[in-house]
C-alpha positions as CSV (number, residue, x, y, z in Angstrom):
1,M,130.2,81.7,93.8
2,A,128.1,78.5,94.0
3,F,127.3,78.7,97.7
4,E,126.9,81.7,100.1
5,L,126.8,82.2,103.8
6,P,123.2,82.6,104.9
7,P,122.5,85.6,107.1
8,L,121.6,85.0,110.7
9,P,117.8,85.0,111.2
10,Y,118.3,87.2,114.3
11,A,120.7,89.7,115.7
12,Y,124.1,88.5,117.0
13,D,123.1,89.3,120.6
14,A,119.5,87.9,120.3
15,L,120.4,84.6,122.0
16,E,121.9,86.2,125.1
17,P,122.5,85.0,127.8
18,T,122.5,81.5,126.5
19,I,124.9,82.2,123.6
20,D,126.9,85.5,123.8
21,E,127.2,88.0,121.0
22,A,131.0,87.6,120.6
23,T,130.6,83.8,120.1
24,M,127.8,84.3,117.5
25,K,129.9,86.8,115.5
26,L,133.0,84.5,115.5
27,H,131.0,81.4,114.9
28,H,128.8,82.7,112.0
29,D,131.1,85.3,110.3
30,K,134.4,83.5,110.6
31,H,133.9,79.7,111.1
32,H,130.8,79.2,108.9
33,Q,132.2,81.6,106.3
34,T,135.4,79.5,106.1
35,Y,133.4,76.4,105.4
36,V,131.5,78.2,102.6
37,T,134.7,79.6,101.1
38,N,136.5,76.2,101.1
39,L,133.4,74.4,99.7
40,N,133.3,76.9,96.8
41,G,137.1,76.4,96.2
42,A,136.5,72.6,95.8
43,V,133.5,73.2,93.5
44,E,135.6,75.5,91.3
45,K,137.7,72.5,90.4
46,H,134.6,70.5,89.4
47,P,132.0,73.0,88.2
48,E,129.4,70.2,87.7
49,L,129.2,69.9,91.4
50,G,127.9,73.5,91.6
51,T,124.5,72.3,90.2
52,K,123.9,70.3,93.4
53,T,122.8,71.6,96.8
54,P,125.2,71.2,99.7
55,E,122.8,68.6,101.2
56,E,123.0,66.6,97.9
57,L,126.8,66.7,97.9
58,V,127.1,65.5,101.5
59,A,124.4,62.8,101.1
60,D,126.4,61.1,98.3
61,L,130.1,61.5,99.1
62,G,130.9,58.4,97.0
63,A,129.9,60.3,93.9
64,I,132.3,63.2,94.7
65,P,135.7,63.2,92.8
66,E,138.4,61.8,95.0
67,D,140.6,64.9,94.9
68,V,137.9,67.1,96.6
69,R,135.9,64.5,98.5
70,G,137.6,65.2,101.8
71,V,137.2,69.0,101.4
72,I,133.5,68.6,100.6
73,R,132.9,66.1,103.4
74,N,134.4,68.6,105.9
75,N,133.3,71.9,104.5
76,G,130.1,70.9,102.9
77,G,129.2,69.2,106.1
78,G,130.2,72.3,108.0
79,H,128.0,74.4,105.8
80,V,125.0,72.1,106.1
81,N,125.3,71.6,109.8
82,H,125.7,75.3,110.6
83,T,122.8,76.4,108.3
84,M,120.6,74.0,110.3
85,F,122.0,75.2,113.6
86,W,121.1,78.9,113.1
87,E,117.6,78.0,111.9
88,I,116.8,75.7,114.9
89,M,117.5,78.5,117.4
90,T,115.4,81.5,118.1
91,P,115.2,84.4,120.6
92,G,112.5,83.5,123.2
93,G,112.7,79.8,122.3
94,G,112.9,76.8,124.4
95,G,110.2,75.4,126.6
96,D,108.7,72.0,126.1
97,P,108.6,70.7,122.5
98,T,105.2,71.2,120.8
99,G,103.4,69.4,118.0
100,A,104.4,66.1,116.4
101,I,108.0,66.2,117.7
102,G,106.8,66.7,121.2
103,E,104.6,63.6,120.9
104,Q,107.3,61.5,119.3
105,I,109.9,62.5,122.0
106,T,107.4,61.4,124.7
107,T,106.7,58.1,122.9
108,D,110.4,57.2,122.3
109,F,112.1,58.6,125.4
110,G,109.3,58.7,128.0
111,S,109.5,62.4,128.6
112,F,111.2,65.6,127.4
113,E,113.3,65.6,130.5
114,A,114.5,62.0,129.9
115,F,115.3,62.9,126.3
116,K,117.3,66.0,127.2
117,K,119.3,64.0,129.8
118,T,120.1,61.3,127.2
119,F,120.9,63.9,124.5
120,N,123.1,66.0,126.7
121,E,125.0,63.0,128.2
122,T,125.5,61.4,124.8
123,T,126.7,64.6,123.2
124,A,128.9,65.6,126.1
125,K,130.9,62.3,125.5
126,Q,131.7,63.1,121.9
127,F,135.5,63.0,121.9
128,G,137.0,66.1,120.5
129,S,135.1,68.2,118.0
130,G,131.7,67.2,116.7
131,W,128.0,67.3,116.9
132,G,125.0,65.6,118.6
133,F,122.0,65.0,116.4
134,L,118.5,63.8,116.6
135,V,117.4,61.6,113.7
136,F,114.4,59.5,112.7
137,K,115.3,55.9,111.9
138,G,113.0,52.9,111.5
139,G,110.0,54.8,112.8
140,K,111.8,56.0,116.0
141,L,113.8,59.0,117.1
142,E,117.5,58.2,117.7
143,I,120.4,60.3,119.1
144,V,123.7,60.0,117.2
145,T,127.0,61.8,117.5
146,K,129.3,62.7,114.6
147,P,133.0,63.7,114.7
148,N,134.2,67.0,113.1
149,Q,131.6,68.2,110.5
150,D,130.2,64.8,109.5
151,S,126.5,64.8,108.8
152,P,123.8,62.2,109.3
153,L,122.9,62.9,105.6
154,S,125.9,60.8,104.6
155,D,124.2,57.9,106.4
156,G,120.9,58.5,104.6
157,L,119.4,60.1,107.8
158,Y,118.0,63.6,108.0
159,P,119.1,65.7,111.0
160,I,116.0,67.0,112.9
161,L,118.1,69.0,115.3
162,G,121.7,69.2,116.2
163,N,124.0,70.9,118.7
164,D,127.5,71.9,117.9
165,V,130.1,70.8,120.4
166,W,133.2,72.2,118.7
167,E,134.9,74.4,121.3
168,H,134.4,77.5,119.1
169,A,130.6,77.1,119.8
170,Y,130.9,77.6,123.5
171,Y,134.4,78.3,124.8
172,L,134.2,82.1,125.2
173,K,131.3,81.8,127.6
174,Y,131.4,78.3,129.1
175,N,135.2,77.6,128.8
176,N,135.7,73.8,129.2
177,R,132.2,73.2,130.7
178,R,130.6,71.5,127.7
179,P,127.8,70.0,129.9
180,D,126.8,73.5,131.1
181,Y,126.5,74.7,127.5
182,L,124.5,71.6,126.5
183,A,122.1,72.1,129.4
184,A,121.7,75.9,128.7
185,W,121.2,75.4,124.9
186,W,117.6,74.1,125.2
187,A,116.5,77.6,126.2
188,V,116.9,78.8,122.6
189,V,115.6,75.9,120.6
190,N,113.1,76.8,117.9
191,W,110.5,74.0,118.1
192,D,108.5,75.3,115.2
193,E,111.6,74.8,112.9
194,V,112.3,71.4,114.5
195,N,108.8,70.3,113.7
196,K,109.3,71.3,110.1
197,R,112.5,69.2,110.0
198,F,110.7,66.3,111.6
199,A,108.1,66.4,108.9
200,T,110.8,66.3,106.3
201,A,112.6,63.4,108.1
202,K,109.4,61.4,108.1
203,K,109.1,61.7,104.3
């Protein structure tokens, strides 16, 4: 198999009460696994694609054979997005952003509170399933939303952080209250990991 499901970097219940154990098991073991399985199925038809990373596949969809392009867009995107998602969360996380990302957020949004408000409101409005992302574009941070499992990588932008607003990410605990989930999520953000991703984005 070219691609594998990465293990969670913490226990399933480690993000309680923000994200419940049942959601984490379903989200990681079922949903993310399905994206990996489907991505591998597409790569089996074109073994040369197995030499690329999932990020490289998603970043250059125009180079993907047409018969598997949609599958790789959806499932490669799902794999990349979720791998990032697990890494940018941590038990005992949250608080104000530190380091370079904290400074950049203050510069571009005025304050962390203003940034959170804009991110949450923008992401809450994503119609249907999708994601809210923070990217670095033209020397400034920018909030973008993407439908389904589309990735900013396909636009030449590196996601610094992202929150999943597919219903499977929050429905067991928050039901249809997407804004409540978005507001609570900041309590588990891993700012050390976000800073690493910000450094990559700046390159």
